[in-house]
N, C-alpha and C positions, 0 to 999 in steps of 0.2 A: 466179256458178256458175251459179245455175239458170236466169238469165237467156240464159246463153251456149247453154244445153242447149236452150232451148224454141228459138231459134232454127233450131240444129243440125235438132232434129226439124220443124222447118216445113220448111227446106230440103229433105229427106228427103222429107218429105210431096208435095214441090214435083216431085221426082224421078219419085214415085210416079204423079204423076196425070201425069206424060209418056209412062210407061213403061205406063200402061193404053191409049194410043192416043187418034188422033185421034176415033175411032168414038164413043169416051167422051163424049167433051167434046161430040160434034156433037147427041148423042142427047140432053146435057143441056138442052142449049138448044131441041131438038126439042121434048122434054115440059117445060115449065116445072112445075114442083111450088109450090104454095102453102104458107104461112109453115105448115098445119098438115099437109104432107107432108114425104115424105123422100123422095129419090133413088133405088132401089131397081136398080144398076147391072148386074147379074146378071140378071134379066128387064127393063130398059128400060125402068121402068115405077117412077110416082107410088106411093109406100105413103102410109098414114096413119101418119103420128109417134107412136109410140109412150110410153102415158103413165107414170108412175107405178107404176098398179097393172097396167097391162096385162101378159099372159105371152107373151114374145116369143119363148119355148124356147129352143132353144140359142145363137140368136144376144142374150142375156139381156146388159141394161145388168148392169156388174161393174165395183167397183173393180180399179186394175190388180194382179198381184201385186207386179211389182216396177218403179219406174221409172229408177232409175239405177244399182241395185246396188250404194247407200252409204245412205242410210236411206230411211225413211218416215213423214217427218213432213207437215205440210198443203201446202208449198211443191210437192213433188211433185203432187201434186191439184189444183191450182192449174195445174200444166204439163199434167195430163192434158186439162182443161178447155179450154185454149186450143187444145191440139191438135185433139178434139174439135170444138172449135169451125171452126178452120180445115178441119179435112176436109168438115165439112157444105159448106161453103162453095165448096168443091171437087166436090162433088157426091156426096162418098163417104160410104156410111152407118158413122155411128160405132159402129154395133152389130160390122163386118166389124174393126176394128181396139181391140177389148176392153180390152190392153193400151195403146195407144196409144204404140205403138213405129215407127208410118212405115209398117209393112208390114202387107199386109190378109191375113183369116184365109185358109185353102183352103175353106172354104165359102160362101165371097164370091167363089174365083175367081181368090184370091191364092195368096202361095205361104210361107205366115209358116207353120210347122209346129207350133206352138203359141202361139195369139193368146191366151193368160192367163200370158204368160211373156216380160220384157223378155227376158232375156238367151239368148232364142231367135228369131233373127230371120233370113233370107236375109242383111240390111243387116247381120248382127254379122259380127263376127275370128273364127274359131274361135280360144280361149284354153287351154290346160290345168287340165281341170277335169272333173267326172263327167259334162256334159252336150255331146249334139249341138246348138253355138251356132248353127253357124250353115245349118243346114235341110238337111244333105245325106244325115241317115240315118247317119255315119259319125263316132264321133267324136274331138276331137283329130285330124283330117284334113290331111297337110301340115304339121304343126309337130313336134318335136321336146320330148318330155316325160316324158325320162329323166335321171337323176343319176346317177353314179357312187359306187360301194360298193365296198367290199374285204373280201374273208377273210384269212386268214394266210397265202394263195399266189397268192390269180388277182383280179384287176378284174374289177368286173360293171358294164354299165349297166341301173337299175331302175327303169320306169314303174308309179308306185302305183296308176296309174288304168287302166290293162289289167293290172296283179299279174303284170308279167311282169319275168326278171332274165336278162341275156343277156351269158355271161363274155366278155369282149372281149381277155384278154390275162393270160400268166400269170405265174411268175419274178419276184415281188415280193419285195424287198429288205431282208423283217422290215419292213414299215410298222406301226406303232400304227393312224396314220389321218393320214385326206388332206383337204384342201379346195383350193377352186377359188379363184385369185386374180381381180377384178373383170377384168381382161384377159385372161380364161380359162385361163389357164394353171395347172397341176394340180400344186402343191406336196405332201409327205407329209413324214410326222417316223419316224424308227424310234428305237431306245434310243441309236444312237449319234452321232445327227445329222438334218443337215435334207436332203432330196431333192427332187428335179424332173424333170416328166415331159418326156422332150424327143421328139418321132415316137412309138416305141415302147419307152421304152429310160428308165428310170430312173436317174438320173446324181446322184451324191452332190453338194450345193452344197459342205457341209463339214461340221466338227462343232463342238458348241454352245459349248465352248471352256470358262473356268474356273468361269461360273456354270451348269454343265450341270445340266437339271432331272435327276432321281435316275429317274423312272418317269415320262417322256411320253406318256400316253397318249391326249391329247385336242389336235386342232388348230382353229384357226376365224383364216380371214382376213377382216377386216372390208372396209367399201365403199371403204376410205381407204387400201386395198392393209397395212396393218398387222397382223401374224400373232402370233395368242395359241397358248400353251401352257401346256395344266393336266396338273400331276404332281402326284399325290398330295394333299395340301393346300396348296399351291401356285400360281401363276399367274405367267406369266415372257410377256415377247414375244420373239419370234426377228424378226433382221432377214434377210431372205429373198434381199439381195445377200451377206452375210458368214456367215449362217446361226448366228451368237453370239447365245446367247441372256443376258437380262438381267430378274433377278428382280424383280414388280410388288409381290406384297406375298401374305399368307395370304389363306386365302378363310373365317378364322374356323370361330364355332362357330355350331350350329343352337340357338338359345335354347330350344327346345320339347322336343325328347330330348337338350338335353344333351351334342349329341357333335358334334368338328372335320368339317367341310363334307372328301369328299376324292372323287375324282374318279373315278367311274365309266368312263369310257371311250370322251368324247369332250365336246366345247365349240361351239356354234354363234354366229352374228353373223346375223341377221335382217335385212331390208330396211330396217330403223329403228335399224339399227348397232348393236342392243341383243346384247348377250353372255349367254350362256346356257350350262347346265352339266347335267348328269346326275351325281348324286351318291349315292354307295351307303352313307352315313352309315347311315343305318336297317336294321337287319337281315334286315328285312322285304321292301324292296321300297325302289327308288331312289329319289328326288327331283331333280326341276326346280328349280335355283334359279337368279339371277338373278345376274351378275356385274358388280361396280364396274371398268369397262377403265383406271381410275384407280387405285386403291387393291388392287384385289381382291378386295377382300369381298363377301363372298356373302349372298344372302336368298335363303329358300326358298320357295318358289309353291305348291309341293304336290305328293305322292306323286302318281307315273306309276300304280303300279298292278302293275308288273312289274319282276323284278331283271334284271339283267345287257342295261342298256340298252348296248351298244357304241358306238353311232354316233346320228350325229345329221346331220341336213340341213336345212336351210331352202329352201324351192321355191315358186313360185306362192303366195306368202304362208301357206301350211302351213308345220307343224312337224312333221318326220317324226323318229321313231327305229327304228332296226335292232338285235334282240338276238340275244344267244349262241344261242340256239334257233332263227335263222332268221325270225323274226315282222320282222314290220314295221307297225310302230303308227303312231297320228298323236296328235299331244299337243295338246291344249288348253294355250298359253302361257301363259294367264290363272290356272289354277287347277292344270295339271299331268297332269289328268289323262287318261285314253288311249282310242283306238278301235283293236281292231287290223284292219287293211286283210287280209292276207292272210299265209301263213307260204309260206315258200321250206326245201323239205326239201333237206336234205343240205347244208346251207352256213352256216357258224359266222361270222356278220358281228364286223370287226375293227372299221370304222368309214367314214365313209362324207363328201362333199365335198357342199359347196351348191350350186346352178346360180349363175353370175357376176352374175345380176340379183335373185335369191331369189324 
């Protein structure tokens, strides 16, 4: 994988040199630099190569903040060194690309808005996160970074990065939770059965049948299109075509508190097809639990720090929760701890849907 990334970065460097124009290449050969010098393309001259003890000010050498966004092991440093060697051969001062992302810093006449962060470059594609990836000075421009959530009567689109919630429709049929199928279809459950959103109308698929969950308040659809519903201390699957429910099993008991796990209001499946739920078996706060999708057995991950976490969504590699009193929180799936993102006034959240690709 690292070799592949290296070839991609070297290819990008070649494109950048081409973009700098023929004048720079001509200048490079008109002003040959010795082994002790580097070519300064801004001033069109050779400059003394810096040593480890040189003070080179704002263009000082430094390790990249992040090479790939995946790890920070030694192989990334090797990739950075190879990138620097390639750029040096092409006449690009390595101090002008400190993060090794193939884009030159603005101080060197380039258009990299942050030359110490590989996640920010005009060569980057904008993704849903908290930063301006493509250096347009607009965060998340041109992409949709919202997920569906609902109150007792209204459907919303919530953007956790812009901290914005927009109502898109009303007159919900008593939904307790919703989720999105991988094909983009939005489904919801009530105490009486399964619903599907068709255009702007919620259409009932049917009732749950003889094994109906008594209090279905959590729904999740995995990447294979299998729908799960949590109800009290039980987990069910729901056939999205017939709407019939099939019991999987009991959530079991938390051995630490010696209390049975109990669905607080939602379950969710992330992009790794892992099934989570919020449980209110602790009177002081809800807990994030992991559910075995084959047996229904739950394992406590940790306390969330809030009560009434009624909605969960997995989106853009993050896990979010929505609370009864309008709070939006980000939950750490490793230990259950949470961070407040924002609070939406006058909204009582009931449920939320994950994005199709999580």
